[in-house]
MIMIKE-983492 format. One record per residue (C-alpha): residue in three letters; x, y, z; residue number from 0; chain. Coordinates in nm, 4 decimals. Layout:
residues N
residu Ala | c1 X | c2 Y | c3 Z | num NUM | chaine A
...
This chain:
residues 320
residu Met | c1 10.1001 | c2 11.0756 | c3 7.1031 | num 0 | chaine A
residu Ser | c1 9.8842 | c2 11.3481 | c3 7.2048 | num 1 | chaine A
residu Ser | c1 9.9723 | c2 11.6511 | c3 7.3722 | num 2 | chaine A
residu Ala | c1 9.7806 | c2 11.5382 | c3 7.6884 | num 3 | chaine A
residu Ser | c1 9.9675 | c2 11.2181 | c3 7.6948 | num 4 | chaine A
residu Arg | c1 10.2992 | c2 11.4051 | c3 7.6466 | num 5 | chaine A
residu Ser | c1 10.2002 | c2 11.5991 | c3 7.9806 | num 6 | chaine A
residu Leu | c1 10.1170 | c2 11.3402 | c3 8.2006 | num 7 | chaine A
residu Thr | c1 10.4695 | c2 11.1269 | c3 8.1216 | num 8 | chaine A
residu Gly | c1 10.6144 | c2 11.2725 | c3 8.4556 | num 9 | chaine A
residu Pro | c1 10.3378 | c2 11.2233 | c3 8.6859 | num 10 | chaine A
residu His | c1 10.3093 | c2 10.8637 | c3 8.4966 | num 11 | chaine A
residu Arg | c1 10.6724 | c2 10.7846 | c3 8.5987 | num 12 | chaine A
residu Phe | c1 10.6327 | c2 10.9160 | c3 8.9559 | num 13 | chaine A
residu Ala | c1 10.3423 | c2 10.7225 | c3 9.0116 | num 14 | chaine A
residu Ile | c1 10.5082 | c2 10.4262 | c3 8.9330 | num 15 | chaine A
residu Phe | c1 10.7735 | c2 10.4884 | c3 9.1867 | num 16 | chaine A
residu Leu | c1 10.5181 | c2 10.6122 | c3 9.4426 | num 17 | chaine A
residu Ala | c1 10.3513 | c2 10.2305 | c3 9.3959 | num 18 | chaine A
residu Cys | c1 10.7138 | c2 10.0874 | c3 9.4347 | num 19 | chaine A
residu Ser | c1 10.7544 | c2 10.2838 | c3 9.7300 | num 20 | chaine A
residu Ile | c1 10.4256 | c2 10.1615 | c3 9.8920 | num 21 | chaine A
residu Val | c1 10.5180 | c2 9.8051 | c3 9.8533 | num 22 | chaine A
residu Leu | c1 10.8599 | c2 9.8976 | c3 10.0234 | num 23 | chaine A
residu Leu | c1 10.6181 | c2 10.0661 | c3 10.2893 | num 24 | chaine A
residu Ile | c1 10.4193 | c2 9.7831 | c3 10.3171 | num 25 | chaine A
residu Ser | c1 10.6879 | c2 9.5663 | c3 10.3541 | num 26 | chaine A
residu Val | c1 10.8630 | c2 9.7107 | c3 10.6394 | num 27 | chaine A
residu Gly | c1 10.5264 | c2 9.7163 | c3 10.7874 | num 28 | chaine A
residu Gly | c1 10.5276 | c2 9.3525 | c3 10.7679 | num 29 | chaine A
residu Leu | c1 10.8942 | c2 9.3331 | c3 10.9097 | num 30 | chaine A
residu Val | c1 10.7820 | c2 9.5599 | c3 11.2026 | num 31 | chaine A
residu Lys | c1 10.4993 | c2 9.2989 | c3 11.2542 | num 32 | chaine A
residu Ser | c1 10.7184 | c2 9.0201 | c3 11.2018 | num 33 | chaine A
residu Leu | c1 10.9737 | c2 9.1738 | c3 11.4597 | num 34 | chaine A
residu Glu | c1 10.6485 | c2 9.2396 | c3 11.6955 | num 35 | chaine A
residu Ala | c1 10.8132 | c2 9.5886 | c3 11.7333 | num 36 | chaine A
residu Gly | c1 10.5146 | c2 9.8160 | c3 11.6758 | num 37 | chaine A
residu Leu | c1 10.5584 | c2 9.9408 | c3 12.0335 | num 38 | chaine A
residu Ser | c1 10.9138 | c2 9.9806 | c3 12.0079 | num 39 | chaine A
residu Val | c1 10.8489 | c2 10.3409 | c3 11.9706 | num 40 | chaine A
residu Pro | c1 10.5651 | c2 10.4146 | c3 12.2355 | num 41 | chaine A
residu Asp | c1 10.4740 | c2 10.7524 | c3 12.1237 | num 42 | chaine A
residu Trp | c1 10.3043 | c2 10.9232 | c3 11.8254 | num 43 | chaine A
residu Pro | c1 10.3322 | c2 11.1503 | c3 11.6103 | num 44 | chaine A
residu Thr | c1 10.7028 | c2 11.2247 | c3 11.7840 | num 45 | chaine A
residu Ser | c1 10.9311 | c2 10.9072 | c3 11.8223 | num 46 | chaine A
residu Tyr | c1 11.0700 | c2 10.9416 | c3 12.1998 | num 47 | chaine A
residu Gly | c1 10.9503 | c2 11.2947 | c3 12.1988 | num 48 | chaine A
residu Gly | c1 11.1327 | c2 11.4301 | c3 11.8926 | num 49 | chaine A
residu Leu | c1 11.1795 | c2 11.3797 | c3 11.4980 | num 50 | chaine A
residu Asn | c1 11.4803 | c2 11.1137 | c3 11.5319 | num 51 | chaine A
residu Pro | c1 11.5462 | c2 10.9113 | c3 11.8634 | num 52 | chaine A
residu Pro | c1 11.8989 | c2 10.9238 | c3 11.9510 | num 53 | chaine A
residu Arg | c1 12.1216 | c2 10.6452 | c3 11.7622 | num 54 | chaine A
residu Trp | c1 11.7723 | c2 10.4851 | c3 11.6289 | num 55 | chaine A
residu Trp | c1 11.9667 | c2 10.3039 | c3 11.3689 | num 56 | chaine A
residu Thr | c1 12.1241 | c2 10.0602 | c3 11.6387 | num 57 | chaine A
residu Ile | c1 11.8583 | c2 9.9217 | c3 11.7880 | num 58 | chaine A
residu Glu | c1 11.6931 | c2 9.6903 | c3 11.5566 | num 59 | chaine A
residu Asn | c1 11.3222 | c2 9.7040 | c3 11.6659 | num 60 | chaine A
residu Val | c1 11.3336 | c2 10.0937 | c3 11.6830 | num 61 | chaine A
residu Arg | c1 11.5069 | c2 10.0680 | c3 11.3656 | num 62 | chaine A
residu Ala | c1 11.2462 | c2 9.8947 | c3 11.2160 | num 63 | chaine A
residu Glu | c1 10.9373 | c2 10.1162 | c3 11.3684 | num 64 | chaine A
residu His | c1 11.1077 | c2 10.3991 | c3 11.3228 | num 65 | chaine A
residu Gly | c1 11.2069 | c2 10.3440 | c3 10.9509 | num 66 | chaine A
residu His | c1 10.8650 | c2 10.2393 | c3 10.8955 | num 67 | chaine A
residu Arg | c1 10.7601 | c2 10.6085 | c3 11.0269 | num 68 | chaine A
residu Leu | c1 11.0155 | c2 10.7593 | c3 10.7792 | num 69 | chaine A
residu Ile | c1 10.9175 | c2 10.6067 | c3 10.4607 | num 70 | chaine A
residu Ala | c1 10.5694 | c2 10.6399 | c3 10.5356 | num 71 | chaine A
residu Gly | c1 10.6238 | c2 11.0236 | c3 10.5877 | num 72 | chaine A
residu Thr | c1 10.7813 | c2 11.0303 | c3 10.2497 | num 73 | chaine A
residu Val | c1 10.5155 | c2 10.7999 | c3 10.0675 | num 74 | chaine A
residu Ala | c1 10.2796 | c2 11.1073 | c3 10.2532 | num 75 | chaine A
residu Met | c1 10.4921 | c2 11.3901 | c3 10.0541 | num 76 | chaine A
residu Met | c1 10.5198 | c2 11.2075 | c3 9.7661 | num 77 | chaine A
residu Thr | c1 10.1246 | c2 11.1712 | c3 9.7057 | num 78 | chaine A
residu Val | c1 10.0464 | c2 11.5049 | c3 9.7893 | num 79 | chaine A
residu Val | c1 10.3192 | c2 11.6033 | c3 9.5062 | num 80 | chaine A
residu Leu | c1 10.1492 | c2 11.3594 | c3 9.2726 | num 81 | chaine A
residu Ala | c1 9.8009 | c2 11.5257 | c3 9.3524 | num 82 | chaine A
residu Ile | c1 9.9301 | c2 11.8819 | c3 9.2958 | num 83 | chaine A
residu Trp | c1 10.1249 | c2 11.7874 | c3 8.9740 | num 84 | chaine A
residu Leu | c1 9.8282 | c2 11.5691 | c3 8.8248 | num 85 | chaine A
residu His | c1 9.6235 | c2 11.9155 | c3 8.9033 | num 86 | chaine A
residu Arg | c1 9.8100 | c2 12.1077 | c3 8.7115 | num 87 | chaine A
residu Arg | c1 9.8321 | c2 11.8919 | c3 8.3859 | num 88 | chaine A
residu Asp | c1 9.5347 | c2 11.8143 | c3 8.1329 | num 89 | chaine A
residu Ala | c1 9.4823 | c2 11.4801 | c3 8.3757 | num 90 | chaine A
residu Gly | c1 9.1261 | c2 11.4727 | c3 8.3340 | num 91 | chaine A
residu Arg | c1 8.8491 | c2 11.4927 | c3 8.6179 | num 92 | chaine A
residu Ala | c1 8.8617 | c2 11.1387 | c3 8.7042 | num 93 | chaine A
residu Val | c1 9.2437 | c2 11.1037 | c3 8.7470 | num 94 | chaine A
residu Lys | c1 9.2355 | c2 11.4157 | c3 8.9784 | num 95 | chaine A
residu Arg | c1 8.9720 | c2 11.2373 | c3 9.1867 | num 96 | chaine A
residu Leu | c1 9.1928 | c2 10.9511 | c3 9.2218 | num 97 | chaine A
residu Ser | c1 9.4784 | c2 11.1418 | c3 9.3546 | num 98 | chaine A
residu Leu | c1 9.2784 | c2 11.3122 | c3 9.5977 | num 99 | chaine A
residu Leu | c1 9.1255 | c2 10.9722 | c3 9.7166 | num 100 | chaine A
residu Ala | c1 9.4920 | c2 10.8683 | c3 9.7217 | num 101 | chaine A
residu Val | c1 9.5983 | c2 11.1793 | c3 9.9618 | num 102 | chaine A
residu Ala | c1 9.2711 | c2 11.1303 | c3 10.1750 | num 103 | chaine A
residu Ala | c1 9.4123 | c2 10.7381 | c3 10.2067 | num 104 | chaine A
residu Val | c1 9.7566 | c2 10.8171 | c3 10.2946 | num 105 | chaine A
residu Phe | c1 9.6672 | c2 11.0629 | c3 10.5914 | num 106 | chaine A
residu Leu | c1 9.3924 | c2 10.8098 | c3 10.7047 | num 107 | chaine A
residu Gln | c1 9.6633 | c2 10.5533 | c3 10.6825 | num 108 | chaine A
residu Ala | c1 9.8943 | c2 10.7572 | c3 10.9214 | num 109 | chaine A
residu Leu | c1 9.6445 | c2 10.8388 | c3 11.1526 | num 110 | chaine A
residu Leu | c1 9.5565 | c2 10.4742 | c3 11.2000 | num 111 | chaine A
residu Gly | c1 9.9199 | c2 10.4052 | c3 11.2144 | num 112 | chaine A
residu Gly | c1 9.9258 | c2 10.6222 | c3 11.5232 | num 113 | chaine A
residu Leu | c1 9.6184 | c2 10.4994 | c3 11.6929 | num 114 | chaine A
residu Thr | c1 9.7411 | c2 10.1385 | c3 11.6647 | num 115 | chaine A
residu Val | c1 10.0561 | c2 10.2918 | c3 11.8849 | num 116 | chaine A
residu Leu | c1 9.8382 | c2 10.5169 | c3 12.0956 | num 117 | chaine A
residu Phe | c1 9.5906 | c2 10.2310 | c3 12.1733 | num 118 | chaine A
residu Phe | c1 9.8442 | c2 9.9557 | c3 12.2019 | num 119 | chaine A
residu Leu | c1 9.7942 | c2 9.7688 | c3 11.8800 | num 120 | chaine A
residu Pro | c1 9.4357 | c2 9.7090 | c3 11.8960 | num 121 | chaine A
residu Lys | c1 9.3392 | c2 9.4286 | c3 11.6302 | num 122 | chaine A
residu Pro | c1 9.0435 | c2 9.6252 | c3 11.4629 | num 123 | chaine A
residu Ile | c1 9.2563 | c2 9.9450 | c3 11.4199 | num 124 | chaine A
residu Ser | c1 9.5888 | c2 9.6989 | c3 11.2968 | num 125 | chaine A
residu Val | c1 9.3800 | c2 9.4767 | c3 11.0409 | num 126 | chaine A
residu Ser | c1 9.2281 | c2 9.8488 | c3 10.9413 | num 127 | chaine A
residu His | c1 9.5573 | c2 9.9688 | c3 10.8915 | num 128 | chaine A
residu Ala | c1 9.6388 | c2 9.7126 | c3 10.6894 | num 129 | chaine A
residu Ala | c1 9.3831 | c2 9.6825 | c3 10.5057 | num 130 | chaine A
residu Leu | c1 9.3833 | c2 10.0378 | c3 10.4053 | num 131 | chaine A
residu Ala | c1 9.7562 | c2 10.0123 | c3 10.2902 | num 132 | chaine A
residu Glu | c1 9.6359 | c2 9.7577 | c3 10.0125 | num 133 | chaine A
residu Leu | c1 9.3416 | c2 10.0002 | c3 9.9234 | num 134 | chaine A
residu Phe | c1 9.6100 | c2 10.2988 | c3 9.9266 | num 135 | chaine A
residu Leu | c1 9.8496 | c2 10.0861 | c3 9.6802 | num 136 | chaine A
residu Ser | c1 9.6011 | c2 9.9922 | c3 9.4519 | num 137 | chaine A
residu Val | c1 9.4442 | c2 10.3586 | c3 9.3895 | num 138 | chaine A
residu Val | c1 9.7978 | c2 10.4622 | c3 9.3167 | num 139 | chaine A
residu Val | c1 9.8758 | c2 10.1650 | c3 9.0836 | num 140 | chaine A
residu Thr | c1 9.5286 | c2 10.2841 | c3 8.9019 | num 141 | chaine A
residu Ile | c1 9.6699 | c2 10.6262 | c3 8.8848 | num 142 | chaine A
residu Ala | c1 10.0140 | c2 10.5088 | c3 8.6999 | num 143 | chaine A
residu Val | c1 9.8280 | c2 10.2907 | c3 8.4660 | num 144 | chaine A
residu Val | c1 9.5646 | c2 10.5354 | c3 8.3566 | num 145 | chaine A
residu Thr | c1 9.8509 | c2 10.8003 | c3 8.3081 | num 146 | chaine A
residu Ala | c1 10.0451 | c2 10.6028 | c3 8.0926 | num 147 | chaine A
residu Pro | c1 10.1068 | c2 10.7296 | c3 7.7419 | num 148 | chaine A
residu Lys | c1 9.9148 | c2 10.4549 | c3 7.5361 | num 149 | chaine A
residu Trp | c1 9.6172 | c2 10.4624 | c3 7.7663 | num 150 | chaine A
residu Pro | c1 9.2913 | c2 10.5467 | c3 7.5573 | num 151 | chaine A
residu Arg | c1 9.1531 | c2 10.8550 | c3 7.6828 | num 152 | chaine A
residu Gly | c1 8.7794 | c2 10.9466 | c3 7.6356 | num 153 | chaine A
residu Val | c1 8.6771 | c2 10.5960 | c3 7.6474 | num 154 | chaine A
residu Ala | c1 8.4054 | c2 10.5574 | c3 7.8846 | num 155 | chaine A
residu Arg | c1 8.4020 | c2 10.2350 | c3 8.1154 | num 156 | chaine A
residu Arg | c1 8.0440 | c2 10.1192 | c3 7.9584 | num 157 | chaine A
residu Asp | c1 8.1881 | c2 10.1378 | c3 7.6101 | num 158 | chaine A
residu Arg | c1 8.4294 | c2 9.8631 | c3 7.6338 | num 159 | chaine A
residu Arg | c1 8.4480 | c2 9.5143 | c3 7.8124 | num 160 | chaine A
residu Gln | c1 8.6894 | c2 9.2987 | c3 7.9954 | num 161 | chaine A
residu Leu | c1 8.9160 | c2 9.1157 | c3 7.7823 | num 162 | chaine A
residu Leu | c1 8.9691 | c2 8.8834 | c3 8.0747 | num 163 | chaine A
residu Ser | c1 8.6706 | c2 8.8461 | c3 8.2463 | num 164 | chaine A
residu Leu | c1 8.8500 | c2 8.6642 | c3 8.5437 | num 165 | chaine A
residu Ala | c1 9.0880 | c2 8.9563 | c3 8.5803 | num 166 | chaine A
residu Pro | c1 8.8838 | c2 9.1754 | c3 8.7994 | num 167 | chaine A
residu Val | c1 8.7244 | c2 8.9055 | c3 9.0067 | num 168 | chaine A
residu Leu | c1 9.1203 | c2 8.7953 | c3 9.0887 | num 169 | chaine A
residu Ala | c1 9.2099 | c2 9.1323 | c3 9.1718 | num 170 | chaine A
residu Val | c1 8.9228 | c2 9.1467 | c3 9.4701 | num 171 | chaine A
residu Val | c1 8.9838 | c2 8.7945 | c3 9.5781 | num 172 | chaine A
residu Val | c1 9.3786 | c2 8.8813 | c3 9.6180 | num 173 | chaine A
residu Phe | c1 9.2433 | c2 9.1775 | c3 9.8478 | num 174 | chaine A
residu Ile | c1 8.9823 | c2 8.9692 | c3 10.0250 | num 175 | chaine A
residu Gln | c1 9.3056 | c2 8.6929 | c3 10.0732 | num 176 | chaine A
residu Ile | c1 9.5531 | c2 9.0029 | c3 10.1989 | num 177 | chaine A
residu Leu | c1 9.2468 | c2 9.0806 | c3 10.4303 | num 178 | chaine A
residu Ile | c1 9.2124 | c2 8.7492 | c3 10.5869 | num 179 | chaine A
residu Gly | c1 9.6120 | c2 8.7369 | c3 10.6014 | num 180 | chaine A
residu Ala | c1 9.5830 | c2 9.0642 | c3 10.8127 | num 181 | chaine A
residu Val | c1 9.3229 | c2 8.9258 | c3 11.0577 | num 182 | chaine A
residu Val | c1 9.5736 | c2 8.5960 | c3 11.0902 | num 183 | chaine A
residu Arg | c1 9.8713 | c2 8.8174 | c3 11.1396 | num 184 | chaine A
residu His | c1 9.7323 | c2 9.0419 | c3 11.4023 | num 185 | chaine A
residu Ala | c1 9.5041 | c2 8.7498 | c3 11.5801 | num 186 | chaine A
residu Gly | c1 9.8567 | c2 8.5924 | c3 11.6653 | num 187 | chaine A
residu Ala | c1 9.6965 | c2 8.2886 | c3 11.4470 | num 188 | chaine A
residu Gly | c1 9.9920 | c2 8.2435 | c3 11.2012 | num 189 | chaine A
residu Leu | c1 10.0803 | c2 7.8936 | c3 11.3591 | num 190 | chaine A
residu Ala | c1 9.7133 | c2 7.8083 | c3 11.4972 | num 191 | chaine A
residu Ile | c1 9.7845 | c2 7.5265 | c3 11.2532 | num 192 | chaine A
residu Pro | c1 10.1474 | c2 7.4035 | c3 11.2997 | num 193 | chaine A
residu Asp | c1 10.1872 | c2 7.1596 | c3 10.9958 | num 194 | chaine A
residu Phe | c1 10.1650 | c2 7.2383 | c3 10.6129 | num 195 | chaine A
residu Pro | c1 10.0498 | c2 7.1187 | c3 10.3683 | num 196 | chaine A
residu Leu | c1 9.7992 | c2 6.9193 | c3 10.5995 | num 197 | chaine A
residu Ala | c1 9.6157 | c2 7.0530 | c3 10.9225 | num 198 | chaine A
residu Phe | c1 9.7014 | c2 6.8511 | c3 11.1941 | num 199 | chaine A
residu Gly | c1 9.7619 | c2 6.5660 | c3 10.9833 | num 200 | chaine A
residu Arg | c1 9.4452 | c2 6.5925 | c3 10.7907 | num 201 | chaine A
residu Leu | c1 9.2830 | c2 6.7790 | c3 10.4874 | num 202 | chaine A
residu Val | c1 9.0179 | c2 6.9616 | c3 10.7138 | num 203 | chaine A
residu Pro | c1 9.1264 | c2 7.0424 | c3 11.1036 | num 204 | chaine A
residu Pro | c1 8.9475 | c2 6.8156 | c3 11.3449 | num 205 | chaine A
residu Glu | c1 8.8210 | c2 7.1353 | c3 11.5377 | num 206 | chaine A
residu Leu | c1 8.7425 | c2 7.4980 | c3 11.4270 | num 207 | chaine A
residu Thr | c1 8.8651 | c2 7.7688 | c3 11.7182 | num 208 | chaine A
residu Phe | c1 8.8761 | c2 8.1008 | c3 11.5492 | num 209 | chaine A
residu Pro | c1 9.2517 | c2 8.1193 | c3 11.5103 | num 210 | chaine A
residu Ile | c1 9.2341 | c2 7.7621 | c3 11.3446 | num 211 | chaine A
residu Gly | c1 8.9237 | c2 7.8733 | c3 11.1394 | num 212 | chaine A
residu Ile | c1 9.0484 | c2 8.2022 | c3 11.0156 | num 213 | chaine A
residu His | c1 9.4043 | c2 8.0122 | c3 10.9356 | num 214 | chaine A
residu Phe | c1 9.2126 | c2 7.7364 | c3 10.7466 | num 215 | chaine A
residu Leu | c1 9.0244 | c2 8.0006 | c3 10.5585 | num 216 | chaine A
residu His | c1 9.3344 | c2 8.1882 | c3 10.4630 | num 217 | chaine A
residu Arg | c1 9.5102 | c2 7.8327 | c3 10.3166 | num 218 | chaine A
residu Leu | c1 9.1799 | c2 7.8099 | c3 10.1387 | num 219 | chaine A
residu Gly | c1 9.1945 | c2 8.1632 | c3 10.0130 | num 220 | chaine A
residu Ala | c1 9.5445 | c2 8.0582 | c3 9.8730 | num 221 | chaine A
residu Leu | c1 9.3657 | c2 7.7957 | c3 9.6780 | num 222 | chaine A
residu Thr | c1 9.1247 | c2 8.0502 | c3 9.5238 | num 223 | chaine A
residu Val | c1 9.3830 | c2 8.2731 | c3 9.4110 | num 224 | chaine A
residu Ala | c1 9.5831 | c2 8.0049 | c3 9.2441 | num 225 | chaine A
residu Gly | c1 9.3118 | c2 7.8388 | c3 9.0924 | num 226 | chaine A
residu Leu | c1 9.1762 | c2 8.1788 | c3 8.9531 | num 227 | chaine A
residu Thr | c1 9.5537 | c2 8.2912 | c3 8.8373 | num 228 | chaine A
residu Ile | c1 9.5539 | c2 7.9418 | c3 8.6332 | num 229 | chaine A
residu Gly | c1 9.2228 | c2 8.0795 | c3 8.4789 | num 230 | chaine A
residu Val | c1 9.3725 | c2 8.4261 | c3 8.4108 | num 231 | chaine A
residu Ile | c1 9.6574 | c2 8.2745 | c3 8.2511 | num 232 | chaine A
residu Phe | c1 9.4622 | c2 8.0287 | c3 8.0314 | num 233 | chaine A
residu Gln | c1 9.2144 | c2 8.3021 | c3 7.9308 | num 234 | chaine A
residu Ala | c1 9.5257 | c2 8.5450 | c3 7.8342 | num 235 | chaine A
residu Phe | c1 9.6589 | c2 8.2720 | c3 7.6250 | num 236 | chaine A
residu Arg | c1 9.3096 | c2 8.2334 | c3 7.4641 | num 237 | chaine A
residu Arg | c1 9.2319 | c2 8.6112 | c3 7.4156 | num 238 | chaine A
residu Gly | c1 9.4913 | c2 8.8610 | c3 7.4589 | num 239 | chaine A
residu Trp | c1 9.8703 | c2 8.6641 | c3 7.4216 | num 240 | chaine A
residu Glu | c1 9.9511 | c2 8.8978 | c3 7.1842 | num 241 | chaine A
residu His | c1 9.9224 | c2 9.2128 | c3 7.3810 | num 242 | chaine A
residu Arg | c1 10.2566 | c2 9.2565 | c3 7.6003 | num 243 | chaine A
residu Ala | c1 10.0708 | c2 9.4603 | c3 7.8498 | num 244 | chaine A
residu Val | c1 9.8207 | c2 9.1552 | c3 7.9163 | num 245 | chaine A
residu Arg | c1 10.1039 | c2 8.8857 | c3 7.8621 | num 246 | chaine A
residu Phe | c1 10.3664 | c2 9.0000 | c3 8.0651 | num 247 | chaine A
residu Pro | c1 10.1301 | c2 9.0912 | c3 8.3982 | num 248 | chaine A
residu Ala | c1 9.9278 | c2 8.7551 | c3 8.3469 | num 249 | chaine A
residu Leu | c1 10.2822 | c2 8.5517 | c3 8.3706 | num 250 | chaine A
residu Ala | c1 10.4449 | c2 8.7786 | c3 8.6470 | num 251 | chaine A
residu Leu | c1 10.1284 | c2 8.6662 | c3 8.8478 | num 252 | chaine A
residu Gly | c1 10.1439 | c2 8.2886 | c3 8.7835 | num 253 | chaine A
residu Gly | c1 10.5432 | c2 8.3654 | c3 8.9112 | num 254 | chaine A
residu Leu | c1 10.4379 | c2 8.5678 | c3 9.2178 | num 255 | chaine A
residu Val | c1 10.1592 | c2 8.3349 | c3 9.3345 | num 256 | chaine A
residu Gly | c1 10.3772 | c2 8.0421 | c3 9.3386 | num 257 | chaine A
residu Leu | c1 10.6349 | c2 8.2404 | c3 9.5371 | num 258 | chaine A
residu Gln | c1 10.3489 | c2 8.3468 | c3 9.7557 | num 259 | chaine A
residu Val | c1 10.2557 | c2 7.9961 | c3 9.8253 | num 260 | chaine A
residu Ser | c1 10.6010 | c2 7.8948 | c3 9.8950 | num 261 | chaine A
residu Leu | c1 10.6427 | c2 8.1744 | c3 10.1563 | num 262 | chaine A
residu Gly | c1 10.3204 | c2 8.0703 | c3 10.3523 | num 263 | chaine A
residu Ala | c1 10.4870 | c2 7.7579 | c3 10.3701 | num 264 | chaine A
residu Met | c1 10.8082 | c2 7.8598 | c3 10.4724 | num 265 | chaine A
residu Val | c1 10.6482 | c2 8.0828 | c3 10.7358 | num 266 | chaine A
residu Ile | c1 10.4847 | c2 7.7502 | c3 10.8960 | num 267 | chaine A
residu Trp | c1 10.7777 | c2 7.5406 | c3 10.8431 | num 268 | chaine A
residu Ser | c1 11.0168 | c2 7.7958 | c3 11.0057 | num 269 | chaine A
residu Gln | c1 10.7820 | c2 7.8781 | c3 11.2846 | num 270 | chaine A
residu Arg | c1 10.7287 | c2 8.2367 | c3 11.1630 | num 271 | chaine A
residu Ala | c1 11.0834 | c2 8.3190 | c3 11.0915 | num 272 | chaine A
residu Val | c1 11.1048 | c2 8.6840 | c3 11.0366 | num 273 | chaine A
residu Leu | c1 11.2603 | c2 8.6817 | c3 10.6741 | num 274 | chaine A
residu Pro | c1 10.9933 | c2 8.4733 | c3 10.4851 | num 275 | chaine A
residu Asn | c1 10.6893 | c2 8.6361 | c3 10.6898 | num 276 | chaine A
residu Thr | c1 10.7889 | c2 8.9503 | c3 10.5949 | num 277 | chaine A
residu Leu | c1 10.8330 | c2 8.8682 | c3 10.2291 | num 278 | chaine A
residu His | c1 10.5034 | c2 8.7139 | c3 10.2310 | num 279 | chaine A
residu Val | c1 10.3582 | c2 9.0482 | c3 10.3201 | num 280 | chaine A
residu Gly | c1 10.5558 | c2 9.2447 | c3 10.0710 | num 281 | chaine A
residu Ile | c1 10.4723 | c2 8.9769 | c3 9.7969 | num 282 | chaine A
residu Gly | c1 10.1473 | c2 8.9603 | c3 9.8913 | num 283 | chaine A
residu Ala | c1 10.1193 | c2 9.3692 | c3 9.8043 | num 284 | chaine A
residu Thr | c1 10.2961 | c2 9.2989 | c3 9.4696 | num 285 | chaine A
residu Val | c1 10.0546 | c2 9.0069 | c3 9.4030 | num 286 | chaine A
residu Leu | c1 9.7644 | c2 9.2469 | c3 9.4558 | num 287 | chaine A
residu Ala | c1 9.9392 | c2 9.5616 | c3 9.2408 | num 288 | chaine A
residu Thr | c1 10.0167 | c2 9.3068 | c3 8.9388 | num 289 | chaine A
residu Ser | c1 9.6428 | c2 9.2017 | c3 8.9746 | num 290 | chaine A
residu Val | c1 9.4883 | c2 9.5750 | c3 8.9413 | num 291 | chaine A
residu Leu | c1 9.7185 | c2 9.6329 | c3 8.6740 | num 292 | chaine A
residu Leu | c1 9.6056 | c2 9.3263 | c3 8.4631 | num 293 | chaine A
residu Ala | c1 9.2602 | c2 9.4040 | c3 8.5319 | num 294 | chaine A
residu Leu | c1 9.2959 | c2 9.7534 | c3 8.4073 | num 295 | chaine A
residu Asn | c1 9.4684 | c2 9.6365 | c3 8.0712 | num 296 | chaine A
residu Ser | c1 9.2439 | c2 9.3872 | c3 8.0396 | num 297 | chaine A
residu Trp | c1 8.9749 | c2 9.6336 | c3 8.0115 | num 298 | chaine A
residu Arg | c1 9.1839 | c2 9.8535 | c3 7.8095 | num 299 | chaine A
residu Phe | c1 9.2070 | c2 9.5946 | c3 7.5127 | num 300 | chaine A
residu Gly | c1 8.8979 | c2 9.4740 | c3 7.5922 | num 301 | chaine A
residu Pro | c1 8.5834 | c2 9.4507 | c3 7.2930 | num 302 | chaine A
residu Arg | c1 8.4345 | c2 9.7614 | c3 7.2089 | num 303 | chaine A
residu Arg | c1 8.0642 | c2 9.8123 | c3 7.1496 | num 304 | chaine A
residu Ser | c1 7.9290 | c2 9.9160 | c3 6.8545 | num 305 | chaine A
residu Ala | c1 7.6692 | c2 10.1523 | c3 6.8049 | num 306 | chaine A
residu Ala | c1 7.4440 | c2 9.8433 | c3 6.6952 | num 307 | chaine A
residu Gly | c1 7.5381 | c2 9.6558 | c3 6.9977 | num 308 | chaine A
residu Thr | c1 7.7891 | c2 9.4063 | c3 6.8788 | num 309 | chaine A
residu Asn | c1 8.1556 | c2 9.3809 | c3 6.9961 | num 310 | chaine A
residu Thr | c1 8.4537 | c2 9.4417 | c3 6.7762 | num 311 | chaine A
residu Met | c1 8.8132 | c2 9.3808 | c3 6.9129 | num 312 | chaine A
residu Glu | c1 9.0242 | c2 9.7004 | c3 6.9147 | num 313 | chaine A
residu Leu | c1 9.4038 | c2 9.6161 | c3 6.8133 | num 314 | chaine A
residu Gln | c1 9.6171 | c2 9.8467 | c3 6.9226 | num 315 | chaine A
residu Glu | c1 9.9346 | c2 9.8434 | c3 6.6863 | num 316 | chaine A
residu Ala | c1 10.1579 | c2 10.0494 | c3 7.0086 | num 317 | chaine A
residu Ala | c1 10.0968 | c2 9.7311 | c3 7.2504 | num 318 | chaine A
residu Arg | c1 10.2043 | c2 9.4897 | c3 7.0050 | num 319 | chaine A
């Protein structure tokens, strides 16, 4: 292990913890929406005019909303700490820029969260708040991966190809699917189609109003994600099964996507019960984080381009 890699061990572990904290933050945000508690604390940046409302933990909706704010503040401070830490280490220009991007994202995210309260939950701002949270998570996951001790440093993006060609496609599609899900959630279209797996007893809804259409699009997106996940697992089995850093995320994605589809069904069957609705948001974020991890590791173990233009497979013993 190089001295640069050793110097990044601490930031790498901290970034992993931060990524897990962001998943928790997104999940609690899902709980706030599941409880319709977004305006249970009606002011911002204070909470009922102060830092902590009196006995805020005794009222469910206030506990969810104010707890979400406390976790968000903690995540923001951790993001700043990570950026400072990386700038004091030999992290490389690209990683330092990613850390600054993460700081900008978390503060913009806080602003959007505040605007949702001040403007009484406008749908465009609420959806933007949800989308930026997922992008912020993706940036922090990327930092966690590229600061790992075994990450190949000094290798340009153009010098290596993806081992699993579907992995980056899956990550993009998962993000789009989460964005559509955010529109469904904030448009109140979660039960626009009241049955599952059919839609009004048919394969295709008999009419497509906006709530029904966006809900049905989300279901089609779930099928697309499931199909791509199967394709990624098949590619991993054929091309990268010897690499634990490829095999484990691919298998994890299979389980997570299966669980996510089951939770989506439970949201319908339970008439948007709080628990499955909240878990659906949290597992969605976990699916995105895992797909980003797999896409990055797929590049890491991808075929190198030789000087002659031919591809040779780089096998790293440390990953066996």
